[in-house]
Wavefront OBJ file of the C-alpha trace (Angstrom):
o trace
v -41.881 107.004 13.614
v -43.104 104.123 11.832
v -40.824 101.943 9.785
v -41.709 101.302 6.311
v -41.308 97.895 4.872
v -39.505 97.671 1.716
v -40.879 95.125 -0.556
v -41.182 94.745 -4.151
v -44.278 93.724 -5.619
v -44.560 90.209 -7.009
v -45.778 89.818 -10.253
v -47.994 87.201 -11.154
v -46.454 84.766 -12.995
v -42.710 85.346 -11.458
v -40.938 82.120 -10.165
v -38.870 81.991 -7.390
v -35.545 80.532 -8.024
v -36.484 77.638 -5.075
v -39.443 77.330 -7.085
v -38.361 76.002 -10.314
v -38.080 72.424 -9.048
v -41.716 72.543 -8.263
v -44.348 70.819 -10.524
v -47.392 72.618 -8.837
v -45.795 76.066 -9.364
v -45.100 75.148 -12.933
v -48.425 73.694 -13.295
v -49.833 76.921 -11.623
v -48.153 79.181 -14.093
v -49.634 77.992 -17.095
v -47.053 79.534 -19.162
v -44.952 77.482 -21.584
v -41.868 79.382 -20.923
v -41.925 78.938 -17.071
v -42.673 74.981 -17.609
v -39.459 74.854 -19.465
v -37.556 75.808 -16.597
v -38.084 72.584 -15.139
v -38.168 69.304 -17.219
v -39.261 66.222 -14.733
v -37.290 62.893 -14.765
v -38.804 59.682 -16.205
v -39.065 56.887 -13.793
v -37.175 54.326 -16.405
v -34.225 56.706 -16.325
v -33.845 57.381 -12.561
v -34.173 52.735 -12.267
v -31.749 52.589 -14.922
v -29.040 54.933 -12.981
v -29.931 53.117 -10.216
v -29.106 49.846 -11.560
v -26.312 50.684 -13.225
v -25.005 52.267 -10.089
v -25.435 48.970 -8.250
v -23.711 46.798 -11.095
v -20.665 49.137 -10.625
v -20.739 48.565 -6.594
v -20.875 45.123 -7.201
v -18.198 44.852 -9.361
v -15.902 46.633 -7.004
v -17.144 44.733 -4.419
v -16.350 41.832 -5.899
v -13.372 42.691 -7.136
v -12.300 43.676 -3.365
v -13.355 40.640 -1.786
v -11.358 38.376 -4.403
v -8.561 40.326 -4.069
v -8.398 40.409 -0.137
v -9.869 37.551 0.834
v -9.033 34.944 -2.008
v -5.998 36.313 -3.178
v -4.754 37.928 -0.258
v -2.906 35.448 1.133
v -1.002 34.738 -2.310
v -0.480 38.399 -2.751
v 0.533 38.760 1.266
v 3.062 35.915 0.167
v 4.666 37.860 -2.424
v 4.747 40.916 -0.849
v 6.731 39.279 1.988
v 8.916 37.697 -0.527
v 9.983 40.804 -2.027
v 12.006 41.125 0.967
v 11.781 37.634 2.789
v 12.917 34.486 1.794
v 11.285 31.146 3.459
v 13.658 28.095 3.273
v 11.555 24.616 4.168
v 13.584 22.655 6.291
v 12.561 18.827 6.064
v 12.278 17.108 9.123
v 13.865 13.772 9.820
v 11.798 10.618 9.492
v 11.304 8.398 12.407
v 13.707 5.444 13.023
v 12.255 1.609 11.794
v 13.481 -0.852 14.335
v 13.244 -4.575 15.278
v 11.877 -6.028 18.010
v 15.140 -5.982 19.752
v 15.340 -2.300 18.888
v 18.246 -2.701 16.189
v 17.580 0.085 13.602
v 16.402 -1.541 10.098
v 16.921 2.186 8.737
v 19.214 5.294 9.248
v 18.994 8.834 8.347
v 21.844 10.701 7.445
v 22.484 14.421 6.132
v 22.394 15.198 2.588
v 21.324 17.545 -0.225
v 18.302 18.085 -2.349
v 17.795 20.011 -5.312
v 14.373 22.155 -5.275
v 12.762 24.312 -7.790
v 11.296 27.610 -7.108
v 8.862 28.533 -10.129
v 8.195 32.218 -9.297
v 12.063 32.448 -9.782
v 12.570 30.814 -13.208
v 13.136 33.040 -15.917
v 10.501 34.555 -17.923
v 11.608 33.879 -21.096
v 10.526 30.684 -22.579
v 14.167 30.117 -24.348
v 16.107 31.008 -21.104
v 13.807 28.437 -19.265
v 14.767 26.052 -21.770
v 18.281 26.720 -21.715
v 18.368 26.379 -17.868
v 16.054 22.999 -17.727
v 18.788 21.556 -20.172
v 21.639 22.766 -17.821
v 19.546 20.639 -14.867
v 19.034 17.857 -16.348
v 22.521 17.093 -17.447
v 24.114 17.956 -14.087
v 21.805 15.956 -12.272
v 20.730 13.234 -14.823
v 16.848 14.068 -14.408
v 13.962 14.194 -16.766
v 13.601 17.723 -18.393
v 10.126 17.227 -19.476
v 9.389 16.104 -16.019
v 10.671 19.141 -14.563
v 8.531 21.146 -17.161
v 5.369 19.551 -16.214
v 6.059 20.350 -12.754
v 6.536 23.954 -13.378
v 3.642 24.474 -15.355
v 1.431 22.418 -13.079
v 2.295 24.988 -10.336
v 0.674 28.016 -11.978
v 3.818 29.126 -13.458
v 5.522 31.982 -11.544
v 3.099 32.279 -9.133
v 3.823 29.387 -7.176
v 5.994 30.222 -4.040
v 6.968 27.345 -2.157
v 10.077 25.103 -3.477
v 9.523 21.594 -5.302
v 11.591 18.671 -4.438
v 13.475 17.750 -7.850
v 15.813 15.231 -6.431
v 17.066 14.114 -3.126
v 20.603 12.616 -2.109
v 22.584 14.634 -4.384
v 26.415 13.758 -4.823
v 29.307 16.113 -3.974
v 30.219 16.469 -7.780
v 26.092 17.317 -8.672
v 26.186 20.079 -6.133
v 29.801 21.658 -7.034
v 28.714 21.777 -10.799
v 25.438 23.198 -9.931
v 27.027 26.186 -8.102
v 29.722 26.621 -10.577
v 27.628 26.548 -14.042
v 24.223 28.205 -12.848
v 23.162 31.467 -11.101
v 22.086 31.758 -7.399
v 18.343 32.961 -8.653
v 18.224 30.651 -11.431
v 14.902 29.184 -9.975
v 16.779 26.145 -8.730
v 18.269 25.675 -5.442
v 20.105 23.432 -3.309
v 19.154 22.467 0.212
v 20.318 20.839 3.067
v 18.048 17.639 3.627
v 17.876 14.121 5.106
v 18.647 10.898 3.255
v 16.998 7.431 4.203
v 19.323 4.610 3.807
v 18.348 0.938 4.082
v 21.449 -1.074 5.229
v 20.000 -4.516 4.639
v 18.695 -3.975 0.995
v 16.925 -6.341 -0.550
v 16.520 -8.743 2.347
v 13.764 -5.975 4.020
v 12.566 -4.161 0.886
v 9.101 -5.658 0.813
v 8.194 -5.206 4.293
v 10.001 -1.978 5.051
v 9.193 -0.539 1.941
v 11.089 2.783 0.355
v 10.360 6.279 0.236
v 10.222 8.762 -2.605
v 9.249 12.127 -4.025
v 5.706 13.163 -3.107
v 3.571 13.051 -6.286
v 0.199 14.859 -7.050
v -1.438 11.510 -6.075
v 0.103 11.726 -2.449
v -0.711 15.301 -2.129
v -4.421 14.445 -2.580
v -4.068 12.330 0.423
v -1.386 14.356 2.635
v -2.570 17.915 1.922
v -0.703 19.562 4.693
v 2.698 18.358 3.430
v 5.268 20.662 1.623
v 6.298 19.790 -1.855
v 9.600 18.902 -0.360
v 8.419 16.147 0.969
v 9.997 12.332 0.674
v 7.154 10.152 1.373
v 6.810 6.020 1.975
v 5.943 4.382 -0.777
v 5.323 0.855 0.218
v 5.759 -1.582 3.195
v 5.997 -0.100 6.436
v 6.903 3.314 5.235
v 3.779 3.829 3.315
v 1.688 2.193 6.045
v 2.858 4.230 8.754
v 3.271 7.458 6.629
v 1.920 9.682 9.485
v 3.911 8.528 12.159
v 7.346 8.397 10.660
v 6.927 11.769 8.723
v 8.040 14.457 11.017
v 6.838 18.434 10.790
v 8.792 20.646 8.382
v 10.479 23.778 9.725
v 11.420 26.705 8.237
v 14.482 29.328 8.106
v 13.461 32.780 7.376
v 16.110 35.233 5.984
v 15.788 39.044 4.618
v 17.036 39.253 0.888
v 17.724 42.073 -1.757
v 16.607 42.305 -5.030
v 19.180 39.687 -6.387
v 18.059 37.357 -3.661
v 21.437 37.832 -1.641
v 21.069 37.123 1.824
v 21.044 40.178 4.318
v 19.760 39.564 7.484
v 18.400 36.015 9.140
v 14.949 36.625 10.749
v 15.060 33.231 12.459
v 13.685 29.698 12.110
v 11.205 27.138 12.903
v 12.760 23.863 13.720
v 11.558 20.912 12.193
v 10.063 18.129 14.332
v 11.415 14.523 14.083
v 8.894 11.571 12.981
v 8.152 9.429 15.427
v 10.138 6.230 15.736
v 8.491 2.389 15.510
v 9.288 -0.871 16.917
v 8.434 -3.574 14.867
v 7.715 -7.284 15.640
v 10.212 -8.076 12.725
v 13.338 -10.177 14.108
v 16.583 -8.925 11.991
v 18.755 -11.847 12.280
v 15.780 -14.523 11.684
v 15.045 -11.999 8.477
v 18.591 -12.165 7.224
v 18.624 -16.047 7.837
v 15.551 -16.474 6.168
v 16.245 -14.527 3.208
v 19.393 -15.973 2.381
v 18.383 -19.304 2.943
v 15.334 -18.919 0.606
v 17.514 -17.132 -1.929
v 20.067 -19.553 -2.344
v 17.585 -22.215 -2.573
v 15.750 -20.672 -5.513
v 18.671 -20.060 -7.535
v 19.613 -23.446 -7.080
v 16.255 -25.107 -8.122
v 16.251 -22.448 -11.184
v 12.525 -20.806 -9.535
v 11.600 -17.330 -10.373
v 10.884 -16.895 -6.957
v 9.094 -17.439 -3.733
v 7.841 -15.877 -0.252
v 8.432 -16.654 3.170
v 6.573 -15.973 6.599
v 7.568 -16.848 9.919
v 5.160 -15.493 13.028
v 4.483 -16.422 16.540
v 1.353 -18.184 16.822
v 0.454 -17.080 20.157
v 0.704 -12.999 19.704
v 0.527 -13.031 16.185
v 3.814 -11.034 15.808
v 5.219 -11.067 11.934
v 9.039 -12.321 12.684
v 10.032 -12.551 9.306
v 8.120 -11.381 5.782
v 9.876 -12.279 2.827
v 9.436 -11.795 -1.022
v 11.917 -13.145 -3.652
v 13.129 -11.660 -6.507
v 13.214 -8.365 -4.300
v 15.006 -5.202 -5.356
v 17.285 -2.516 -3.583
v 15.070 0.058 -1.478
v 17.926 2.678 -1.945
v 18.265 2.722 -5.410
v 14.613 3.857 -5.819
v 15.028 6.288 -2.510
v 17.748 7.825 -4.438
v 15.919 7.764 -7.595
v 19.297 6.381 -9.689
v 20.894 4.741 -11.426
v 18.183 4.955 -13.866
v 19.094 1.991 -15.808
v 18.811 -0.313 -12.690
v 15.231 0.921 -11.866
v 14.369 0.500 -15.296
v 15.741 -3.121 -15.591
v 13.449 -3.668 -12.195
v 10.381 -2.259 -14.131
v 10.876 -4.289 -17.026
v 11.591 -7.583 -15.473
v 9.211 -10.417 -16.102
v 10.071 -11.745 -12.370
v 7.889 -8.602 -10.960
v 10.564 -7.990 -8.121
v 8.296 -4.894 -7.038
v 5.590 -7.777 -6.532
v 5.557 -8.432 -2.825
v 4.485 -12.143 -3.337
v 4.271 -12.760 0.614
v 0.937 -10.473 0.965
v -0.305 -9.560 -3.018
v 0.299 -13.274 -4.483
v -2.456 -15.611 -4.606
v -1.371 -19.143 -5.219
v -3.372 -22.621 -4.677
v -2.226 -23.923 -1.190
v -2.680 -27.514 -2.755
v -2.340 -30.212 0.080
v -2.229 -27.634 2.550
v -5.836 -27.442 2.674
v -6.422 -31.157 3.693
v -5.833 -30.130 7.052
v -9.300 -27.640 6.690
v -10.793 -30.665 5.110
v -9.749 -32.987 8.157
v -11.362 -30.687 10.460
v -14.688 -30.231 8.400
v -15.238 -33.878 8.054
v -14.774 -34.352 11.478
v -17.192 -31.553 12.542
v -19.589 -32.847 10.196
v -19.192 -36.622 10.937
v -18.417 -37.409 7.564
v -16.005 -39.608 8.763
v -14.449 -41.214 11.536
v -10.557 -40.097 11.877
v -9.902 -44.087 12.534
v -12.032 -45.181 9.547
v -9.832 -47.124 7.305
v -9.737 -46.438 3.560
v -8.136 -48.551 0.941
v -6.738 -46.305 -1.649
v -5.878 -47.386 -5.329
v -3.692 -44.859 -6.408
v -6.725 -43.281 -8.557
v -10.658 -42.498 -8.618
v -12.225 -43.322 -11.455
v -15.605 -41.232 -12.089
v -18.510 -41.929 -14.624
v -20.820 -39.605 -16.185
v -24.342 -39.973 -14.984
v -25.385 -39.104 -18.637
v -22.755 -41.190 -20.614
v -21.588 -44.823 -19.128
v -19.125 -44.560 -21.474
v -17.279 -41.323 -20.533
v -15.344 -41.533 -17.457
v -12.963 -39.406 -15.734
v -9.965 -40.447 -13.863
v -8.423 -38.482 -10.868
v -4.898 -39.986 -10.376
v -2.978 -39.558 -7.089
v 0.709 -39.126 -6.595
v 0.886 -42.546 -5.288
v -0.810 -45.909 -4.523
v -1.030 -45.068 -0.512
v -2.899 -48.655 0.407
v -4.874 -48.443 3.912
v -4.750 -44.813 5.413
v -6.712 -43.398 8.329
v -6.948 -39.732 8.290
v -3.866 -39.188 10.497
v -1.949 -41.098 7.823
v -3.566 -39.500 5.235
v -2.470 -36.029 6.203
v 1.077 -37.656 6.680
v 1.519 -39.243 3.323
v -0.767 -36.731 1.506
v -3.142 -38.988 0.360
v -5.210 -37.239 -2.359
v -7.791 -40.223 -3.098
v -8.455 -39.991 0.836
v -9.420 -36.254 0.626
v -11.238 -36.861 -2.509
v -13.610 -39.195 -0.879
v -13.772 -36.723 2.202
v -14.547 -33.762 -0.065
v -16.851 -35.112 -2.700
v -17.579 -38.554 -1.545
v -16.661 -42.092 -2.339
v -18.608 -45.433 -2.162
v -19.991 -45.594 1.582
v -18.180 -41.732 2.155
v -20.983 -39.197 1.541
v -18.323 -36.189 1.405
v -18.760 -32.775 2.482
v -20.055 -31.367 -0.631
v -19.336 -27.340 -1.861
v -21.633 -25.976 0.318
v -20.015 -27.514 3.732
v -16.333 -26.945 2.197
v -17.466 -23.002 1.674
v -18.810 -22.966 5.174
v -15.440 -24.031 6.590
v -13.338 -21.613 4.300
v -15.692 -18.933 6.302
v -14.689 -20.645 9.639
v -11.081 -20.744 9.154
v -11.404 -16.916 8.071
v -10.220 -17.808 4.405
v -13.226 -15.338 3.179
v -11.650 -11.930 4.561
v -8.395 -10.417 4.690
v -5.901 -10.327 7.627
v -5.672 -7.148 7.938
v -2.011 -6.837 8.159
v -0.507 -3.598 8.767
v 0.769 -3.170 4.755
v -0.358 -2.248 2.003
v -1.468 -4.323 -0.928
v -2.984 -7.413 0.993
v -4.696 -9.646 -1.884
v -8.246 -11.710 -1.108
v -8.404 -15.283 -1.540
v -10.125 -16.849 -4.470
v -12.689 -19.045 -3.089
v -14.286 -20.927 -6.358
v -18.132 -21.118 -6.009
v -20.927 -21.441 -8.665
v -20.672 -17.941 -9.687
v -17.146 -17.787 -9.902
v -17.139 -20.954 -12.386
v -19.412 -19.192 -14.523
v -16.990 -16.174 -15.172
v -14.220 -18.478 -15.038
v -15.373 -21.517 -17.342
v -18.120 -19.773 -19.767
v -18.055 -22.565 -22.244
v -18.908 -25.280 -19.221
v -20.587 -23.180 -16.112
v -21.905 -26.083 -14.444
v -20.504 -27.240 -11.197
v -19.242 -31.115 -11.155
v -18.135 -33.726 -8.755
v -14.824 -33.202 -10.368
v -14.641 -29.560 -9.210
v -15.446 -30.608 -5.744
v -12.434 -33.234 -5.729
v -9.988 -30.569 -7.149
v -10.953 -27.829 -4.312
v -10.740 -30.944 -1.735
v -6.749 -31.072 -2.509
v -6.410 -27.415 -2.659
v -6.461 -26.777 -6.667
v -9.378 -26.005 -8.929
v -8.946 -22.247 -8.666
v -8.734 -22.205 -5.102
v -6.031 -19.645 -4.263
v -4.508 -17.789 -1.257
v -1.783 -15.851 -0.226
v 1.434 -16.970 1.262
v 0.572 -14.583 4.512
v -2.977 -16.373 4.733
v -1.521 -20.003 4.389
v 0.703 -19.074 7.243
v -2.166 -17.840 9.489
v -4.317 -20.888 8.698
v -1.161 -22.933 9.971
v -1.119 -20.666 13.180
v -4.753 -21.119 13.870
v -4.076 -25.003 13.998
v -1.030 -24.514 15.849
v -2.608 -22.538 18.423
v -5.671 -24.609 19.141
v -8.256 -22.889 17.158
v -7.497 -19.325 17.755
v -6.160 -16.966 15.400
v -4.258 -14.096 16.828
v -4.146 -11.217 14.495
v -1.155 -10.943 12.212
v 0.887 -7.566 12.880
v 3.731 -5.757 12.659
v 3.797 -3.060 15.364
v 5.456 -4.429 18.332
v 3.568 -1.929 20.596
v 0.155 -3.257 19.487
v -1.478 -5.632 22.061
v -2.439 -9.053 20.707
v -5.842 -9.961 19.914
v -7.918 -12.629 18.708
v -8.746 -12.388 15.114
v -10.870 -15.524 15.096
v -11.592 -18.710 17.265
v -12.648 -21.654 15.160
v -15.043 -23.177 17.872
v -14.324 -26.438 17.004
v -13.808 -29.557 18.789
v -10.355 -29.804 20.602
v -10.437 -33.640 20.239
v -11.167 -33.341 16.359
v -8.119 -30.220 16.198
v -5.957 -32.903 18.027
v -6.425 -35.128 15.561
v -5.475 -32.756 12.654
v -2.409 -31.740 14.592
v -1.128 -35.386 15.335
v -1.347 -36.170 11.514
v 0.833 -32.763 11.056
v 3.181 -34.598 13.534
v 2.954 -37.850 11.547
v 4.107 -36.007 8.520
v 7.582 -35.524 9.926
v 7.397 -38.693 11.471
v 6.828 -40.933 8.879
v 5.424 -39.154 6.029
v 6.501 -36.669 3.353
v 9.165 -34.538 5.675
v 11.177 -37.281 7.505
v 14.276 -34.922 6.855
v 12.753 -32.733 9.521
v 13.297 -35.671 12.247
v 16.915 -34.548 12.812
v 16.316 -31.157 13.974
v 16.924 -30.920 17.874
v 13.113 -30.046 18.657
v 9.607 -31.597 17.633
v 8.447 -30.032 14.471
v 4.853 -30.474 12.925
v 3.859 -29.476 9.488
v 2.032 -30.112 6.261
v 3.593 -29.974 2.565
v 1.861 -29.168 -0.603
v 2.519 -29.353 -4.223
v -0.297 -27.661 -6.231
v -0.461 -28.376 -9.860
v -0.605 -25.079 -12.151
v -0.198 -24.357 -15.837
v 2.423 -21.710 -17.123
v 2.197 -20.959 -20.843
v -0.146 -23.955 -21.274
v 2.686 -26.501 -19.744
v 1.700 -28.477 -16.483
v 3.742 -27.872 -13.824
v 3.888 -27.593 -9.746
v 4.248 -24.774 -6.965
v 5.584 -26.433 -3.701
v 4.986 -25.304 -0.338
v 5.604 -26.286 3.305
v 4.393 -25.071 6.654
v 5.392 -25.965 9.806
v 5.395 -25.103 13.459
v 7.511 -25.970 16.330
v 7.948 -27.040 19.065
v 5.239 -29.389 18.527
v 3.741 -29.383 22.436
v 4.346 -25.749 22.839
v 4.236 -23.631 19.285
v 6.578 -20.774 18.904
v 6.954 -20.149 15.389
v 4.958 -20.946 12.287
v 6.956 -20.908 9.129
v 5.757 -20.887 5.470
v 7.738 -21.342 2.643
v 6.533 -21.203 -0.710
v 8.573 -21.463 -4.222
v 7.321 -21.293 -7.725
v 7.294 -24.081 -9.963
v 10.615 -25.576 -9.010
v 11.776 -28.973 -10.841
v 10.930 -31.143 -7.709
v 8.220 -30.213 -5.240
v 8.390 -30.588 -1.862
v 12.127 -31.290 -1.415
v 12.792 -27.840 -2.633
v 11.332 -26.146 0.448
v 12.433 -28.493 3.326
v 16.211 -27.494 3.142
v 14.815 -24.101 4.116
v 12.532 -25.160 6.411
v 15.370 -27.157 8.159
v 17.728 -24.511 8.286
v 15.571 -21.857 9.702
v 13.680 -23.705 12.304
v 17.706 -24.923 13.620
v 18.883 -21.371 13.602
v 15.622 -20.220 15.713
v 16.204 -23.425 18.172
v 19.723 -22.217 18.448
v 19.658 -18.564 19.039
v 16.118 -17.922 19.957
v 14.490 -20.497 21.812
v 17.547 -21.121 24.002
v 16.922 -17.480 25.209
v 13.967 -18.436 27.092
v 15.412 -21.791 28.743
l 1 2 3 4 5 6 7 8 9 10 11 12 13 14 15 16 17 18 19 20 21 22 23 24 25 26 27 28 29 30 31 32 33 34 35 36 37 38 39 40 41 42 43 44 45 46 47 48 49 50 51 52 53 54 55 56 57 58 59 60 61 62 63 64 65 66 67 68 69 70 71 72 73 74 75 76 77 78 79 80 81 82 83 84 85 86 87 88 89 90 91 92 93 94 95 96 97 98 99 100 101 102 103 104 105 106 107 108 109 110 111 112 113 114 115 116 117 118 119 120 121 122 123 124 125 126 127 128 129 130 131 132 133 134 135 136 137 138 139 140 141 142 143 144 145 146 147 148 149 150 151 152 153 154 155 156 157 158 159 160 161 162 163 164 165 166 167 168 169 170 171 172 173 174 175 176 177 178 179 180 181 182 183 184 185 186 187 188 189 190 191 192 193 194 195 196 197 198 199 200 201 202 203 204 205 206 207 208 209 210 211 212 213 214 215 216 217 218 219 220 221 222 223 224 225 226 227 228 229 230 231 232 233 234 235 236 237 238 239 240 241 242 243 244 245 246 247 248 249 250 251 252 253 254 255 256 257 258 259 260 261 262 263 264 265 266 267 268 269 270 271 272 273 274 275 276 277 278 279 280 281 282 283 284 285 286 287 288 289 290 291 292 293 294 295 296 297 298 299 300 301 302 303 304 305 306 307 308 309 310 311 312 313 314 315 316 317 318 319 320 321 322 323 324 325 326 327 328 329 330 331 332 333 334 335 336 337 338 339 340 341 342 343 344 345 346 347 348 349 350 351 352 353 354 355 356 357 358 359 360 361 362 363 364 365 366 367 368 369 370 371 372 373 374 375 376 377 378 379 380 381 382 383 384 385 386 387 388 389 390 391 392 393 394 395 396 397 398 399 400 401 402 403 404 405 406 407 408 409 410 411 412 413 414 415 416 417 418 419 420 421 422 423 424 425 426 427 428 429 430 431 432 433 434 435 436 437 438 439 440 441 442 443 444 445 446 447 448 449 450 451 452 453 454 455 456 457 458 459 460 461 462 463 464 465 466 467 468 469 470 471 472 473 474 475 476 477 478 479 480 481 482 483 484 485 486 487 488 489 490 491 492 493 494 495 496 497 498 499 500 501 502 503 504 505 506 507 508 509 510 511 512 513 514 515 516 517 518 519 520 521 522 523 524 525 526 527 528 529 530 531 532 533 534 535 536 537 538 539 540 541 542 543 544 545 546 547 548 549 550 551 552 553 554 555 556 557 558 559 560 561 562 563 564 565 566 567 568 569 570 571 572 573 574 575 576 577 578 579 580 581 582 583 584 585 586 587 588 589 590 591 592 593 594 595 596 597 598 599 600 601 602 603 604 605 606 607 608 609 610 611 612 613 614 615 616 617 618 619 620 621 622 623 624 625 626 627 628 629 630 631 632 633 634 635 636 637
């Protein structure tokens, strides 16, 4: 049986449903009503829809990236802090010891006030009231706290910020009584830094204080509760002394009440430092110099003691000083303000930052230079009349008189050093009669030979560079008369005329001569191996002449009072002329080393504008050297 296939005969202009979207069928149909079944989409519309879709995708992707990659850690912390809380545990700083391992600082348990910006009241009125309470309880500046709060992006900052350390028991009790537990402030266990020897060690040890925004640029990994070194050894060796903070993690409820202890990461104590300082010597030196400064009515001074064979700094003093405990604690505010407003500048480290004319101390360098350059024979006798008269080459009627501090008569080089004869060294520097003189260029050469043109590189912050006058310096400092003259050469030849060194440079300069022309690097870290800073490379015979002249200073010159000491001392005085508020006056200084044949200590004593000159410094030099002989040199016998 033949099956019939059933089908409906398709009409000519009928379109199947699947053909509706085909342009070709529509065109074949050639019927307007059939073509209306499909409207072609324009290419511009397709491009527009694609662009909009792409922009939306990019926006969504960017937002996801921002939330996860950039803000992810912040949101994660905020989420974690809904149930957990991280308490920073500050690490104890390393201890600073003297050369005999006697501690110069101590750590003790204390309490600190911290602020957590994310927990501060949202209402500005409530915040103001809270800040008033905190300021009253802890005697702190409300505006300073407000600035810290605003700088930490308001409520998004979760890390505690140190507000005040070394809290008293009364402050802690009052805080716990008045404020709420979730007020935005908290009292935490901490460590305080104590300086038992106060002012005597202030400039060399320095002090610590709250970390500042400037400190954070340098120590980016430090928590905001950190105390950091602000000056002295504390600042220079900050990364060594600063330990690594720990954390205590707890689970809290919505009111921040502790529900569970989740463990802790213990802090790591900072490394200890053994210095080259001699605690007992420092105290003797400081007390002696301070007493003498008060006796003569001087505004201040400085003292340095070092070992010329190793470069070890045994003592470093600047007066007036300050109590580092006051600065570390941040109170009393009245005392801090007194320090800041004092015209005597107690924070200024005169020993390494003060620039002073070396006066007659520079005559030792001039003597070495004159012998090396064969300007004069050491035994040549010059008759000095107590003055030099210089006639102007342009006007014979115009004369300048350079007066010595006394008439010394006949002097050779050793005696000229011993009695500090200005006329002799004016002749050596600028020339006189048959003595040609060194002249500016050769004097500058020996400034460089002695390393005066470079900083010593001591391990303290704030070391100043020497002022070494030349023609360019004259243009800046004497613009009305910028031409270098013979008188300018005379002035620098006796350590004046704008020449200025730090007391540390003066001490190192004496140490170079005492150590037979070799300067060891001055340093404060005992574990640092001694190393040569510079070598004069001058004739030992010439250097010996200068050393003999320094010995004559004590035997027959300006420091005969030191002859009574139980060991041989060599030295040189200086009394440079200065002008204070337009009035002519003098500083006074003395550099010495001992024992003469085997130098173990160099001492430099500097006193600002006393009523007398070298007499002001000699009692200090004598007291310190005698103590050192009895208490230190005897140890090695």
